MARFI-282981 format. One record per atom (N, C-alpha, C): residue number from 1; x negated, y negated, z. Coordinates in Angstrom, 2 decimals, decimal comma. Each point is the difference from the previous one (the first is absolute). Layout:
BEGIN
<margu n="NUM" X="X" Y="Y" Z="Z"/>
...
This chain:
BEGIN
<margu n="1" X="-0,50" Y="-25,42" Z="-3,31"/>
<margu n="1" X="0,79" Y="0,72" Z="-1,26"/>
<margu n="1" X="0,03" Y="1,60" Z="0,08"/>
<margu n="2" X="-1,59" Y="0,41" Z="0,15"/>
<margu n="2" X="0,02" Y="1,43" Z="-0,05"/>
<margu n="2" X="0,58" Y="0,84" Z="1,18"/>
<margu n="3" X="0,14" Y="-0,75" Z="1,12"/>
<margu n="3" X="0,70" Y="0,73" Z="1,24"/>
<margu n="3" X="1,50" Y="0,09" Z="-0,42"/>
<margu n="4" X="0,72" Y="-0,65" Z="-0,79"/>
<margu n="4" X="1,29" Y="-0,05" Z="-0,49"/>
<margu n="4" X="0,15" Y="1,22" Z="-0,68"/>
<margu n="5" X="-1,03" Y="-0,04" Z="-1,15"/>
<margu n="5" X="0,08" Y="1,03" Z="-1,05"/>
<margu n="5" X="-0,24" Y="1,45" Z="1,10"/>
<margu n="6" X="-0,99" Y="0,10" Z="0,82"/>
<margu n="6" X="0,05" Y="1,18" Z="0,96"/>
<margu n="6" X="1,58" Y="0,51" Z="0,52"/>
<margu n="7" X="0,38" Y="-1,25" Z="0,64"/>
<margu n="7" X="1,29" Y="0,17" Z="0,86"/>
<margu n="7" X="1,12" Y="0,65" Z="-1,11"/>
<margu n="8" X="-0,01" Y="-0,42" Z="-1,28"/>
<margu n="8" X="1,19" Y="0,22" Z="-0,65"/>
<margu n="8" X="-0,41" Y="1,48" Z="-0,68"/>
<margu n="9" X="-1,12" Y="0,59" Z="-0,05"/>
<margu n="9" X="-0,56" Y="0,98" Z="-0,45"/>
<margu n="9" X="0,60" Y="1,00" Z="1,31"/>
<margu n="10" X="-0,37" Y="-0,14" Z="0,88"/>
<margu n="10" X="0,36" Y="0,79" Z="1,09"/>
<margu n="10" X="1,40" Y="-0,05" Z="0,28"/>
<margu n="11" X="0,94" Y="-0,69" Z="-0,08"/>
<margu n="11" X="1,52" Y="-0,16" Z="0,07"/>
<margu n="11" X="0,54" Y="0,57" Z="-1,18"/>
<margu n="12" X="-0,64" Y="-0,06" Z="-0,83"/>
<margu n="12" X="0,65" Y="0,77" Z="-1,34"/>
<margu n="12" X="-0,07" Y="1,60" Z="-0,01"/>
<margu n="13" X="-1,41" Y="0,22" Z="0,66"/>
<margu n="13" X="-0,44" Y="1,65" Z="0,04"/>
<margu n="13" X="0,83" Y="0,48" Z="1,29"/>
<margu n="14" X="0,15" Y="-0,53" Z="0,87"/>
<margu n="14" X="0,66" Y="0,23" Z="1,20"/>
<margu n="14" X="1,39" Y="0,31" Z="-0,27"/>
<margu n="15" X="0,79" Y="-0,91" Z="-0,66"/>
<margu n="15" X="1,49" Y="-0,02" Z="-0,41"/>
<margu n="15" X="0,31" Y="0,83" Z="-1,28"/>
<margu n="16" X="-1,18" Y="0,41" Z="-0,58"/>
<margu n="16" X="0,23" Y="0,92" Z="-1,41"/>
<margu n="16" X="0,89" Y="-0,75" Z="-1,07"/>
<margu n="17" X="-0,47" Y="-1,19" Z="-0,14"/>
<margu n="17" X="0,68" Y="-0,80" Z="-0,96"/>
<margu n="17" X="0,05" Y="0,28" Z="-1,36"/>
<margu n="18" X="0,75" Y="-0,36" Z="-0,66"/>
<margu n="18" X="0,28" Y="0,27" Z="-1,56"/>
<margu n="18" X="-1,33" Y="-0,39" Z="-0,70"/>
<margu n="19" X="-0,77" Y="-0,87" Z="0,50"/>
<margu n="19" X="-1,29" Y="-0,29" Z="-0,84"/>
<margu n="19" X="-1,01" Y="1,05" Z="0,06"/>
<margu n="20" X="-0,21" Y="0,59" Z="1,33"/>
<margu n="20" X="-0,69" Y="0,95" Z="0,50"/>
<margu n="20" X="0,22" Y="1,35" Z="-1,09"/>
<margu n="21" X="1,33" Y="0,15" Z="0,13"/>
<margu n="21" X="0,43" Y="1,17" Z="-0,90"/>
<margu n="21" X="-0,20" Y="-0,10" Z="-1,47"/>
<margu n="22" X="0,21" Y="-1,19" Z="-0,41"/>
<margu n="22" X="-0,39" Y="-0,04" Z="-1,45"/>
<margu n="22" X="-1,16" Y="-0,04" Z="-0,27"/>
<margu n="23" X="-1,13" Y="-0,50" Z="0,85"/>
<margu n="23" X="-1,54" Y="0,12" Z="-0,05"/>
<margu n="23" X="-0,23" Y="1,64" Z="-0,08"/>
<margu n="24" X="0,58" Y="0,85" Z="0,71"/>
<margu n="24" X="-0,23" Y="1,45" Z="0,25"/>
<margu n="24" X="0,28" Y="0,44" Z="-1,35"/>
<margu n="25" X="1,26" Y="-0,42" Z="-0,68"/>
<margu n="25" X="0,51" Y="0,61" Z="-1,24"/>
<margu n="25" X="-1,03" Y="-0,44" Z="-1,11"/>
<margu n="26" X="-0,51" Y="-1,09" Z="0,00"/>
<margu n="26" X="-0,95" Y="-0,42" Z="-1,04"/>
<margu n="26" X="-1,37" Y="0,50" Z="0,25"/>
<margu n="27" X="-0,40" Y="0,58" Z="1,10"/>
<margu n="27" X="-1,22" Y="0,28" Z="0,32"/>
<margu n="27" X="0,03" Y="1,73" Z="-0,60"/>
<margu n="28" X="1,17" Y="0,42" Z="0,21"/>
<margu n="28" X="0,05" Y="1,45" Z="-0,53"/>
<margu n="28" X="-0,39" Y="0,40" Z="-1,46"/>
<margu n="29" X="0,56" Y="-1,24" Z="-0,63"/>
<margu n="29" X="-0,12" Y="0,02" Z="-1,36"/>
<margu n="29" X="-1,51" Y="-0,42" Z="-0,68"/>
<margu n="30" X="-0,37" Y="-0,35" Z="0,91"/>
<margu n="30" X="-1,43" Y="-0,53" Z="-0,55"/>
<margu n="30" X="-1,22" Y="0,96" Z="0,24"/>
<margu n="31" X="-0,94" Y="-0,22" Z="-1,10"/>
<margu n="31" X="-1,26" Y="0,82" Z="0,20"/>
<margu n="31" X="-0,62" Y="0,43" Z="1,49"/>
<margu n="32" X="-0,89" Y="1,05" Z="-0,07"/>
<margu n="32" X="-0,55" Y="0,16" Z="1,46"/>
<margu n="32" X="-0,88" Y="-1,04" Z="0,23"/>
<margu n="33" X="-1,03" Y="-0,40" Z="-0,76"/>
<margu n="33" X="-0,86" Y="-1,16" Z="0,25"/>
<margu n="33" X="0,13" Y="-0,97" Z="-1,04"/>
<margu n="34" X="0,36" Y="-1,13" Z="0,43"/>
<margu n="34" X="0,25" Y="-1,19" Z="-1,05"/>
<margu n="34" X="-0,74" Y="-1,44" Z="0,59"/>
<margu n="35" X="-0,68" Y="-0,58" Z="-0,57"/>
<margu n="35" X="-0,26" Y="-1,48" Z="0,26"/>
<margu n="35" X="1,15" Y="-0,92" Z="-0,12"/>
<margu n="36" X="0,27" Y="-0,70" Z="1,01"/>
<margu n="36" X="0,87" Y="-1,18" Z="0,25"/>
<margu n="36" X="-0,41" Y="-1,21" Z="-0,24"/>
<margu n="37" X="0,77" Y="-1,04" Z="-0,29"/>
<margu n="37" X="-0,47" Y="-1,37" Z="-0,21"/>
<margu n="37" X="-0,09" Y="-0,80" Z="1,37"/>
<margu n="38" X="0,96" Y="0,33" Z="0,68"/>
<margu n="38" X="-0,08" Y="-0,63" Z="1,48"/>
<margu n="38" X="0,59" Y="0,94" Z="1,04"/>
<margu n="39" X="-0,43" Y="-0,46" Z="0,98"/>
<margu n="39" X="0,24" Y="1,18" Z="1,33"/>
<margu n="39" X="1,24" Y="-0,30" Z="0,06"/>
<margu n="40" X="0,78" Y="1,48" Z="0,46"/>
<margu n="40" X="1,36" Y="-0,07" Z="0,58"/>
<margu n="40" X="0,16" Y="-0,64" Z="1,31"/>
<margu n="41" X="-1,01" Y="0,09" Z="0,81"/>
<margu n="41" X="0,09" Y="-0,57" Z="1,35"/>
<margu n="41" X="-1,14" Y="-0,76" Z="0,22"/>
<margu n="42" X="0,31" Y="-1,66" Z="-0,53"/>
<margu n="42" X="-0,98" Y="-1,04" Z="-0,07"/>
<margu n="42" X="-0,66" Y="-0,13" Z="1,48"/>
<margu n="43" X="0,76" Y="0,09" Z="1,03"/>
<margu n="43" X="-0,55" Y="-0,24" Z="1,29"/>
<margu n="43" X="-1,10" Y="0,73" Z="0,34"/>
<margu n="44" X="0,40" Y="1,57" Z="-0,03"/>
<margu n="44" X="-0,97" Y="1,08" Z="0,23"/>
<margu n="44" X="-1,33" Y="-0,11" Z="-0,65"/>
<margu n="45" X="0,12" Y="-0,43" Z="-1,29"/>
<margu n="45" X="-1,33" Y="0,33" Z="-0,83"/>
<margu n="45" X="-0,67" Y="-1,55" Z="0,29"/>
<margu n="46" X="0,42" Y="-1,01" Z="0,27"/>
<margu n="46" X="-0,72" Y="-1,18" Z="0,25"/>
<margu n="46" X="-0,64" Y="0,61" Z="1,65"/>
<margu n="47" X="0,67" Y="0,39" Z="0,89"/>
<margu n="47" X="-0,78" Y="0,27" Z="1,17"/>
<margu n="47" X="-0,89" Y="0,97" Z="-0,19"/>
<margu n="48" X="-0,14" Y="0,94" Z="-1,02"/>
<margu n="48" X="-0,84" Y="1,07" Z="-0,18"/>
<margu n="48" X="-1,19" Y="-0,56" Z="-0,87"/>
<margu n="49" X="0,11" Y="-1,14" Z="-0,58"/>
<margu n="49" X="-1,18" Y="-0,70" Z="-0,68"/>
<margu n="49" X="0,21" Y="-0,43" Z="-1,58"/>
<margu n="50" X="1,22" Y="0,44" Z="-0,19"/>
<margu n="50" X="0,39" Y="-0,38" Z="-1,62"/>
<margu n="50" X="-0,20" Y="-1,55" Z="-0,18"/>
<margu n="51" X="-0,41" Y="-0,37" Z="-1,30"/>
<margu n="51" X="-0,03" Y="-1,22" Z="-0,25"/>
<margu n="51" X="0,90" Y="-0,30" Z="-1,68"/>
<margu n="52" X="0,49" Y="-0,90" Z="-0,15"/>
<margu n="52" X="0,76" Y="-0,11" Z="-1,50"/>
<margu n="52" X="-0,94" Y="-0,67" Z="-0,81"/>
<margu n="53" X="-1,27" Y="0,98" Z="-0,36"/>
<margu n="53" X="-1,16" Y="-0,69" Z="-0,83"/>
<margu n="53" X="-0,52" Y="1,11" Z="-0,87"/>
<margu n="54" X="-0,80" Y="-0,31" Z="-0,88"/>
<margu n="54" X="-0,38" Y="1,40" Z="-0,88"/>
<margu n="54" X="-0,83" Y="0,78" Z="0,69"/>
<margu n="55" X="0,20" Y="1,27" Z="-0,08"/>
<margu n="55" X="-0,89" Y="1,00" Z="0,62"/>
<margu n="55" X="0,71" Y="0,88" Z="1,06"/>
<margu n="56" X="0,96" Y="-0,68" Z="0,21"/>
<margu n="56" X="0,88" Y="0,81" Z="1,09"/>
<margu n="56" X="1,15" Y="0,70" Z="-0,86"/>
<margu n="57" X="-0,02" Y="1,23" Z="0,30"/>
<margu n="57" X="1,25" Y="0,96" Z="-0,60"/>
<margu n="57" X="0,58" Y="0,71" Z="1,09"/>
<margu n="58" X="1,34" Y="0,09" Z="-0,52"/>
<margu n="58" X="0,92" Y="0,87" Z="1,00"/>
<margu n="58" X="0,45" Y="1,16" Z="-0,97"/>
<margu n="59" X="0,05" Y="1,11" Z="0,59"/>
<margu n="59" X="0,36" Y="1,34" Z="-0,74"/>
<margu n="59" X="0,88" Y="0,61" Z="1,03"/>
<margu n="60" X="1,02" Y="0,37" Z="-0,33"/>
<margu n="60" X="1,11" Y="0,80" Z="0,73"/>
<margu n="60" X="-0,14" Y="1,31" Z="-0,29"/>
<margu n="61" X="-0,13" Y="0,91" Z="1,00"/>
<margu n="61" X="0,09" Y="1,40" Z="-0,09"/>
<margu n="61" X="0,97" Y="0,82" Z="0,56"/>
<margu n="62" X="0,27" Y="1,01" Z="-0,29"/>
<margu n="62" X="1,21" Y="1,04" Z="0,37"/>
<margu n="62" X="-0,90" Y="1,12" Z="0,57"/>
<margu n="63" X="0,34" Y="0,43" Z="1,23"/>
<margu n="63" X="-0,49" Y="1,30" Z="0,62"/>
<margu n="63" X="1,00" Y="0,85" Z="0,48"/>
<margu n="64" X="-0,19" Y="1,21" Z="-0,29"/>
<margu n="64" X="0,86" Y="0,75" Z="0,61"/>
<margu n="64" X="0,13" Y="0,03" Z="1,56"/>
<margu n="65" X="1,02" Y="0,39" Z="0,59"/>
<margu n="65" X="-0,25" Y="0,27" Z="1,65"/>
<margu n="65" X="0,17" Y="1,41" Z="0,25"/>
<margu n="66" X="-0,30" Y="0,31" Z="1,22"/>
<margu n="66" X="0,23" Y="1,36" Z="0,44"/>
<margu n="66" X="-1,37" Y="0,72" Z="0,30"/>
<margu n="67" X="0,13" Y="1,37" Z="0,40"/>
<margu n="67" X="-1,16" Y="0,52" Z="0,17"/>
<margu n="67" X="-0,41" Y="0,75" Z="-1,45"/>
<margu n="68" X="-1,07" Y="0,58" Z="0,02"/>
<margu n="68" X="-0,68" Y="0,75" Z="-1,20"/>
<margu n="68" X="0,40" Y="1,46" Z="0,04"/>
<margu n="69" X="-0,23" Y="0,53" Z="-1,19"/>
<margu n="69" X="0,33" Y="1,46" Z="0,03"/>
<margu n="69" X="-1,53" Y="0,65" Z="-0,77"/>
<margu n="70" X="-0,11" Y="1,07" Z="0,50"/>
<margu n="70" X="-1,13" Y="0,80" Z="-0,70"/>
<margu n="70" X="0,49" Y="1,24" Z="-1,03"/>
<margu n="71" X="-0,63" Y="0,07" Z="-1,03"/>
<margu n="71" X="0,36" Y="1,07" Z="-0,84"/>
<margu n="71" X="0,09" Y="1,35" Z="0,67"/>
<margu n="72" X="1,18" Y="0,66" Z="-0,42"/>
<margu n="72" X="0,15" Y="1,29" Z="0,58"/>
<margu n="72" X="-0,72" Y="1,00" Z="-0,56"/>
<margu n="73" X="-0,82" Y="0,89" Z="0,67"/>
<margu n="73" X="-0,71" Y="1,00" Z="-0,47"/>
<margu n="73" X="0,96" Y="1,20" Z="-0,80"/>
<margu n="74" X="-0,81" Y="0,36" Z="-1,54"/>
<margu n="74" X="0,84" Y="0,65" Z="-0,86"/>
<margu n="74" X="-0,22" Y="1,50" Z="0,28"/>
<margu n="75" X="-1,15" Y="0,42" Z="0,61"/>
<margu n="75" X="-0,28" Y="1,20" Z="-0,03"/>
<margu n="75" X="-0,37" Y="0,50" Z="1,41"/>
<margu n="76" X="-0,15" Y="1,22" Z="0,51"/>
<margu n="76" X="-0,55" Y="0,60" Z="1,33"/>
<margu n="76" X="1,33" Y="-0,18" Z="0,93"/>
<margu n="77" X="-0,45" Y="0,52" Z="1,32"/>
<margu n="77" X="1,21" Y="-0,02" Z="0,87"/>
<margu n="77" X="0,29" Y="-1,39" Z="0,45"/>
<margu n="78" X="1,29" Y="-0,35" Z="0,46"/>
<margu n="78" X="0,29" Y="-1,18" Z="0,49"/>
<margu n="78" X="-0,41" Y="-0,33" Z="1,52"/>
<margu n="79" X="-0,59" Y="-0,92" Z="0,39"/>
<margu n="79" X="-0,45" Y="-0,37" Z="1,34"/>
<margu n="79" X="1,40" Y="-0,61" Z="0,72"/>
<margu n="80" X="0,06" Y="0,81" Z="1,20"/>
<margu n="80" X="0,92" Y="-0,51" Z="0,81"/>
<margu n="80" X="0,02" Y="-1,91" Z="0,14"/>
<margu n="81" X="-1,13" Y="-0,10" Z="0,07"/>
<margu n="81" X="-0,09" Y="-1,79" Z="0,21"/>
<margu n="81" X="-0,92" Y="-0,55" Z="-1,26"/>
<margu n="82" X="0,66" Y="0,08" Z="-1,11"/>
<margu n="82" X="-0,62" Y="-0,17" Z="-1,26"/>
<margu n="82" X="-0,52" Y="-1,45" Z="0,08"/>
<margu n="83" X="0,84" Y="-0,92" Z="0,75"/>
<margu n="83" X="-0,30" Y="-1,47" Z="0,10"/>
<margu n="83" X="0,17" Y="-0,83" Z="-1,48"/>
<margu n="84" X="1,44" Y="0,40" Z="-0,51"/>
<margu n="84" X="0,26" Y="-0,62" Z="-1,30"/>
<margu n="84" X="0,71" Y="-1,61" Z="0,27"/>
<margu n="85" X="0,90" Y="0,12" Z="0,93"/>
<margu n="85" X="0,67" Y="-1,24" Z="0,59"/>
<margu n="85" X="-0,45" Y="-0,28" Z="1,04"/>
<margu n="86" X="0,53" Y="-1,25" Z="0,47"/>
<margu n="86" X="-0,30" Y="-0,73" Z="1,27"/>
<margu n="86" X="-1,43" Y="-0,31" Z="0,17"/>
<margu n="87" X="-0,75" Y="-0,19" Z="-1,12"/>
<margu n="87" X="-1,21" Y="-0,60" Z="-0,14"/>
<margu n="87" X="0,10" Y="-1,67" Z="0,06"/>
<margu n="88" X="-1,11" Y="-0,68" Z="0,91"/>
<margu n="88" X="0,38" Y="-1,37" Z="-0,13"/>
<margu n="88" X="-1,59" Y="-0,71" Z="-0,55"/>
<margu n="89" X="0,10" Y="-1,02" Z="-0,70"/>
<margu n="89" X="-1,37" Y="-0,60" Z="-0,65"/>
<margu n="89" X="-0,53" Y="-0,76" Z="1,59"/>
<margu n="90" X="-1,26" Y="-0,39" Z="-0,12"/>
<margu n="90" X="-0,70" Y="-0,61" Z="1,06"/>
<margu n="90" X="0,02" Y="-1,32" Z="-0,40"/>
<margu n="91" X="0,55" Y="-0,63" Z="-1,15"/>
<margu n="91" X="0,10" Y="-1,37" Z="-0,08"/>
<margu n="91" X="1,51" Y="-0,31" Z="-0,54"/>
<margu n="92" X="0,28" Y="-1,41" Z="0,44"/>
<margu n="92" X="1,40" Y="-0,28" Z="-0,10"/>
<margu n="92" X="0,21" Y="-0,62" Z="-1,32"/>
<margu n="93" X="1,27" Y="0,03" Z="-0,37"/>
<margu n="93" X="0,70" Y="-0,54" Z="-1,50"/>
<margu n="93" X="-0,66" Y="-1,08" Z="-0,49"/>
<margu n="94" X="-0,33" Y="-0,95" Z="1,05"/>
<margu n="94" X="-0,67" Y="-1,34" Z="-0,34"/>
<margu n="94" X="-1,67" Y="0,11" Z="-0,79"/>
<margu n="95" X="-0,46" Y="0,94" Z="1,03"/>
<margu n="95" X="-1,57" Y="0,14" Z="-0,66"/>
<margu n="95" X="0,11" Y="0,87" Z="-1,14"/>
<margu n="96" X="0,98" Y="0,74" Z="-0,21"/>
<margu n="96" X="0,15" Y="0,87" Z="-1,46"/>
<margu n="96" X="0,18" Y="-0,88" Z="-0,86"/>
<margu n="97" X="0,84" Y="-1,15" Z="-0,05"/>
<margu n="97" X="0,31" Y="-0,70" Z="-0,93"/>
<margu n="97" X="-0,81" Y="-1,01" Z="-0,32"/>
<margu n="98" X="-0,73" Y="-0,50" Z="0,97"/>
<margu n="98" X="-1,42" Y="-0,68" Z="-0,13"/>
<margu n="98" X="-1,10" Y="0,82" Z="-1,09"/>
<margu n="99" X="-0,29" Y="1,12" Z="0,40"/>
<margu n="99" X="-0,75" Y="1,14" Z="-0,68"/>
<margu n="99" X="0,29" Y="0,09" Z="-1,34"/>
<margu n="100" X="1,29" Y="0,15" Z="-0,34"/>
<margu n="100" X="0,56" Y="0,32" Z="-1,36"/>
<margu n="100" X="-0,18" Y="-1,29" Z="-0,83"/>
<margu n="101" X="0,35" Y="-1,12" Z="0,54"/>
<margu n="101" X="-0,29" Y="-0,86" Z="-0,94"/>
<margu n="101" X="-1,33" Y="-0,57" Z="-0,16"/>
<margu n="102" X="-1,09" Y="0,36" Z="1,03"/>
<margu n="102" X="-1,34" Y="-0,20" Z="-0,21"/>
<margu n="102" X="-0,48" Y="0,85" Z="-0,98"/>
<margu n="103" X="0,38" Y="1,30" Z="-0,28"/>
<margu n="103" X="-0,38" Y="0,83" Z="-0,99"/>
<margu n="103" X="0,59" Y="-0,43" Z="-1,46"/>
<margu n="104" X="1,19" Y="-0,56" Z="0,08"/>
<margu n="104" X="0,70" Y="-0,61" Z="-1,34"/>
<margu n="104" X="-0,87" Y="-1,34" Z="-0,50"/>
<margu n="105" X="-0,40" Y="-0,83" Z="1,12"/>
<margu n="105" X="-0,62" Y="-1,26" Z="-0,36"/>
<margu n="105" X="-1,48" Y="-0,11" Z="0,39"/>
<margu n="106" X="-0,89" Y="1,10" Z="-0,61"/>
<margu n="106" X="-1,50" Y="-0,04" Z="0,71"/>
<margu n="106" X="-0,66" Y="-1,34" Z="-0,02"/>
<margu n="107" X="0,51" Y="-0,85" Z="-0,92"/>
<margu n="107" X="-0,95" Y="-1,26" Z="0,01"/>
<margu n="107" X="0,38" Y="-1,16" Z="1,22"/>
<margu n="108" X="1,02" Y="0,14" Z="0,60"/>
<margu n="108" X="0,57" Y="-0,77" Z="1,17"/>
<margu n="108" X="-0,11" Y="0,65" Z="1,16"/>
<margu n="109" X="-0,03" Y="-0,89" Z="0,93"/>
<margu n="109" X="-0,21" Y="0,47" Z="1,43"/>
<margu n="109" X="1,18" Y="-0,44" Z="0,98"/>
<margu n="110" X="0,49" Y="1,16" Z="0,60"/>
<margu n="110" X="1,26" Y="-0,29" Z="0,61"/>
<margu n="110" X="-0,29" Y="-0,79" Z="1,04"/>
<margu n="111" X="0,84" Y="-1,05" Z="0,57"/>
<margu n="111" X="-0,03" Y="-1,08" Z="1,15"/>
<margu n="111" X="0,83" Y="0,73" Z="1,08"/>
<margu n="112" X="1,20" Y="0,17" Z="-0,49"/>
<margu n="112" X="0,87" Y="0,39" Z="1,06"/>
<margu n="112" X="1,33" Y="0,75" Z="-0,59"/>
<margu n="113" X="1,09" Y="0,36" Z="0,74"/>
<margu n="113" X="1,18" Y="0,55" Z="-0,68"/>
<margu n="113" X="1,14" Y="-0,47" Z="1,07"/>
<margu n="114" X="1,30" Y="0,05" Z="-0,32"/>
<margu n="114" X="1,32" Y="-0,09" Z="0,82"/>
<margu n="114" X="1,21" Y="0,85" Z="-0,63"/>
<margu n="115" X="0,52" Y="0,18" Z="1,03"/>
<margu n="115" X="1,38" Y="0,86" Z="-0,11"/>
<margu n="115" X="1,04" Y="-0,85" Z="-0,87"/>
<margu n="116" X="0,75" Y="0,50" Z="-0,85"/>
<margu n="116" X="0,91" Y="-0,56" Z="-0,91"/>
<margu n="116" X="1,48" Y="0,75" Z="0,32"/>
<margu n="117" X="0,00" Y="1,50" Z="-0,25"/>
<margu n="117" X="1,29" Y="0,27" Z="0,10"/>
<margu n="117" X="-0,29" Y="1,73" Z="0,27"/>
<margu n="118" X="1,00" Y="0,56" Z="0,68"/>
<margu n="118" X="0,01" Y="1,36" Z="0,02"/>
<margu n="118" X="1,26" Y="0,78" Z="-0,30"/>
<margu n="119" X="0,29" Y="1,04" Z="-0,32"/>
<margu n="119" X="1,18" Y="0,94" Z="-0,07"/>
<margu n="119" X="-0,29" Y="1,40" Z="0,57"/>
<margu n="120" X="0,88" Y="0,76" Z="-0,47"/>
<margu n="120" X="-0,22" Y="1,34" Z="0,48"/>
<margu n="120" X="-1,09" Y="0,82" Z="-0,54"/>
<margu n="121" X="-0,26" Y="-0,54" Z="-1,15"/>
<margu n="121" X="-1,15" Y="1,01" Z="-0,94"/>
<margu n="121" X="-1,24" Y="-0,86" Z="-0,03"/>
<margu n="122" X="-0,13" Y="-1,23" Z="-0,07"/>
<margu n="122" X="-1,08" Y="-0,74" Z="-0,33"/>
<margu n="122" X="-0,19" Y="-1,34" Z="1,11"/>
<margu n="123" X="-1,23" Y="-0,36" Z="-0,29"/>
<margu n="123" X="-0,27" Y="-1,43" Z="0,59"/>
<margu n="123" X="-0,75" Y="-0,82" Z="-0,86"/>
<margu n="124" X="0,25" Y="-1,23" Z="-0,28"/>
<margu n="124" X="-0,43" Y="-0,83" Z="-0,73"/>
<margu n="124" X="-0,99" Y="-1,12" Z="0,85"/>
<margu n="125" X="-1,29" Y="-0,31" Z="-0,53"/>
<margu n="125" X="-0,78" Y="-0,92" Z="0,41"/>
<margu n="125" X="-0,65" Y="-0,73" Z="-0,90"/>
<margu n="126" X="-0,51" Y="-1,27" Z="0,24"/>
<margu n="126" X="-0,80" Y="-1,03" Z="-0,98"/>
<margu n="126" X="-1,15" Y="-0,19" Z="0,74"/>
<margu n="127" X="-0,88" Y="0,24" Z="-1,03"/>
<margu n="127" X="-1,58" Y="-0,04" Z="0,40"/>
<margu n="127" X="-0,29" Y="-1,45" Z="-0,57"/>
<margu n="128" X="-0,89" Y="-0,58" Z="0,84"/>
<margu n="128" X="-0,64" Y="-1,06" Z="-0,64"/>
<margu n="128" X="-1,50" Y="0,31" Z="-0,32"/>
<margu n="129" X="-0,26" Y="-0,38" Z="-1,17"/>
<margu n="129" X="-1,40" Y="0,33" Z="-0,53"/>
<margu n="129" X="-0,75" Y="-1,21" Z="-0,53"/>
<margu n="130" X="-1,17" Y="0,02" Z="0,30"/>
<margu n="130" X="-0,91" Y="-1,21" Z="-0,34"/>
<margu n="130" X="-1,11" Y="0,50" Z="-1,31"/>
<margu n="131" X="-0,06" Y="-1,14" Z="-0,79"/>
<margu n="131" X="-1,08" Y="0,28" Z="-1,01"/>
<margu n="131" X="-1,19" Y="-0,86" Z="0,32"/>
<margu n="132" X="-1,14" Y="0,74" Z="0,62"/>
<margu n="132" X="-1,12" Y="-0,74" Z="0,45"/>
<margu n="132" X="-0,77" Y="-0,84" Z="-0,88"/>
<margu n="133" X="0,20" Y="0,62" Z="-1,46"/>
<margu n="133" X="-0,77" Y="-0,59" Z="-1,12"/>
<margu n="133" X="0,82" Y="-1,35" Z="-0,46"/>
<margu n="134" X="0,93" Y="-0,36" Z="0,57"/>
<margu n="134" X="0,59" Y="-1,20" Z="-0,51"/>
<margu n="134" X="-0,53" Y="-1,13" Z="0,37"/>
<margu n="135" X="-0,25" Y="-1,05" Z="-0,76"/>
<margu n="135" X="-0,83" Y="-1,15" Z="0,26"/>
<margu n="135" X="0,61" Y="-0,88" Z="0,95"/>
<margu n="136" X="1,44" Y="0,15" Z="0,09"/>
<margu n="136" X="0,71" Y="-1,03" Z="1,04"/>
<margu n="136" X="0,03" Y="0,62" Z="1,26"/>
<margu n="137" X="-0,56" Y="1,11" Z="0,15"/>
<margu n="137" X="-0,06" Y="0,74" Z="1,35"/>
<margu n="137" X="-1,33" Y="0,05" Z="0,80"/>
<margu n="138" X="-1,09" Y="-0,44" Z="-0,88"/>
<margu n="138" X="-1,14" Y="0,27" Z="0,42"/>
<margu n="138" X="-0,21" Y="-0,51" Z="1,49"/>
<margu n="139" X="0,37" Y="-1,56" Z="-0,22"/>
<margu n="139" X="0,13" Y="-0,63" Z="1,40"/>
<margu n="139" X="0,58" Y="0,46" Z="1,44"/>
<margu n="140" X="1,32" Y="0,64" Z="-0,62"/>
<margu n="140" X="0,87" Y="0,41" Z="0,83"/>
<margu n="140" X="-0,69" Y="1,33" Z="0,53"/>
<margu n="141" X="-0,61" Y="0,92" Z="-0,84"/>
<margu n="141" X="-0,52" Y="1,33" Z="0,61"/>
<margu n="141" X="-1,39" Y="-0,43" Z="0,86"/>
<margu n="142" X="-0,63" Y="-1,10" Z="-0,36"/>
<margu n="142" X="-1,12" Y="-0,34" Z="0,82"/>
<margu n="142" X="0,68" Y="-0,24" Z="1,46"/>
<margu n="143" X="1,01" Y="-0,89" Z="0,15"/>
<margu n="143" X="0,45" Y="-0,47" Z="1,16"/>
<margu n="143" X="0,57" Y="1,21" Z="0,88"/>
<margu n="144" X="0,47" Y="1,10" Z="-0,64"/>
<margu n="144" X="0,69" Y="1,00" Z="0,74"/>
<margu n="144" X="-1,14" Y="0,94" Z="0,41"/>
<margu n="145" X="-1,18" Y="0,04" Z="-0,43"/>
<margu n="145" X="-1,12" Y="0,73" Z="0,32"/>
<margu n="145" X="-0,79" Y="-0,62" Z="1,11"/>
């Protein structure tokens, strides 16, 4: 069943279907970091360790794409190679999204994350978080370690 979900998702994203476009429109109106009830891509979430039980939390995050910019110097002479644009981060967008979510939810541990949508300005990821203190997950966490 999950294989069919994967094939359907790949077909929709390759053909730029109306469902994907409506998903993009919906995501642009939502907050930057929000907790969601269920994963958008159930197959991918299950492959990465998500279980539909208490203690597993899905958070969707929007991260801006593109290079970074340094603040331009206000005083003094302008350097020929000031290094304001064309700066690149040493981490990718997915790692940035996981770090921001872990800062927002400090009592939860990041299990994994997966790609949801991307447009010209932003990329959306869903991050799977685990509450290690949840009593229903104590046996699960013992098996994972």
